[in-house]
Structures are given as structure tokens and as C-alpha cells.
C-alpha positions in Angstrom: -0.2 -0.1 22.1 -0.2 3.5 23.2 -2.0 6.1 21.2 0.1 7.8 18.6 -0.3 10.4 15.9 0.1 7.6 13.3 -3.1 5.7 14.0 -4.7 6.4 10.6 -1.5 5.6 8.8 -1.1 2.3 10.7 -4.7 1.4 10.1 -4.2 1.9 6.4 -1.0 -0.2 6.4 -2.7 -3.0 8.4 -5.5 -3.0 5.9 -3.0 -3.3 3.1 -1.5 -6.4 4.8 -5.0 -7.9 5.0 -5.6 -7.2 1.3 -2.4 -8.6 0.0 -3.1 -11.3 -2.6 0.0 -13.6 -1.9 1.7 -14.9 1.2 4.9 -13.2 0.1 3.0 -9.9 -0.3 1.5 -10.2 3.1 4.9 -10.9 4.7 6.5 -8.0 2.8 3.8 -5.6 3.9 4.1 -6.8 7.5 7.9 -6.1 7.3 7.1 -2.5 6.2 4.6 -2.2 9.0 7.1 -3.5 11.5 9.6 -0.8 10.4 6.9 1.8 11.2 6.3 0.2 14.6 10.0 0.5 15.3 9.9 4.2 14.6 7.0 4.6 17.0 9.0 3.0 19.8 11.4 6.0 19.6 9.9 8.5 22.1 11.9 11.5 20.8 10.6 11.0 17.2 7.1 10.6 18.4 7.3 13.7 20.5 8.8 15.7 17.6 6.1 14.4 15.3 3.4 15.7 17.6 5.3 19.1 18.0 5.5 19.4 14.2 1.8 18.8 13.7 1.1 21.4 16.4 3.4 23.9 14.7 1.7 23.3 11.4 -1.7 23.7 12.9 -0.7 27.1 14.4 1.2 28.0 11.1 4.3 28.7 13.3 7.0 28.2 10.7 9.8 29.4 13.1 8.9 26.6 15.5 8.5 24.2 12.6 12.1 25.0 11.4 13.5 24.6 14.9 11.9 21.2 15.3 13.0 20.2 11.9 16.6 21.0 12.8 16.3 18.9 15.9 15.0 15.9 14.0 17.7 16.2 11.4 20.4 16.4 14.0 18.9 13.4 15.9 18.5 11.4 12.7 22.2 11.9 12.0 23.3 10.7 15.4 25.3 7.5 15.7 22.8 6.1 18.3 19.8 6.6 16.0 21.6 5.2 13.0 22.7 2.1 14.9 19.2 1.5 16.2 17.7 1.8 12.7 20.3 -0.5 11.2 19.6 -3.2 13.7 15.8 -2.9 13.2 16.1 -2.9 9.4 18.5 -5.9 9.6 15.9 -7.9 11.6 13.2 -7.0 9.2 15.4 -7.7 6.1 16.2 -11.1 7.5 12.5 -11.9 7.7 12.0 -10.9 4.1 15.1 -12.8 3.0 13.7 -15.9 4.6 10.5 -15.5 2.7 12.4 -15.0 -0.6 14.6 -18.0 0.0 11.7 -20.3 0.8 9.9 -19.1 -2.4 12.9 -19.3 -4.8 14.9 -22.2 -3.3 12.0 -24.3 -2.1 9.3 -23.8 -4.7 5.7 -24.5 -3.7 6.7 -24.5 0.0 8.8 -27.6 -0.1 
């Protein structure tokens, strides 16, 4: 995977997956991690994240507000919303499968 600004965040989440005490917990945490990976695949969001970090380091609040407006506008676009819905539906289906197996087929069958 390419280098992103989220490496420390991802490492922490991956560690959380490894430390989960139950299979369901691991799968739930993996689903959350997958959602983050979906966001990383969006080149515009990753570019804006880097720009926001740079603006904060320089304490350039004018640039920060400009980037923030761009991100808000993008996040409200139909294209972005449809991508997120599709990604979340995929992830939710995986979690639903785990829940169904746990509740409907106790003890794994």
C-alpha cells in the first residue's frame, strides 16, 4: 500500500484488531479498518488531508478554512455519497453475516 498520512492511525487500528478477545470483535474491528481503507483510496480526500496538516503546521488559518470548504463541498457531492454508501453496504453486510452466524447458528453450527 502507498504511504499515507494515516500510517500511525492504521497501525493503532490494526493492533486493536489483533487484541480483540472474540472472533466477532476481530471481525467488527476489521470492518471499521476496511472503512478507513476505503477512505484512503479516495485521492482527493488524501490530498486534502495532507494540505490540512500542512496548513496547520504553518498556522495558516485562511488556507485551512479554504481547504475545509472544499472538503465539505466534496463530501456533500452525489458521487462521494454514493461511493460511501456502497462501501458501507459492503462492510455492513460482512458484519451482518457475523451477527447472523452468532445469533442464528450458536457455537458456529
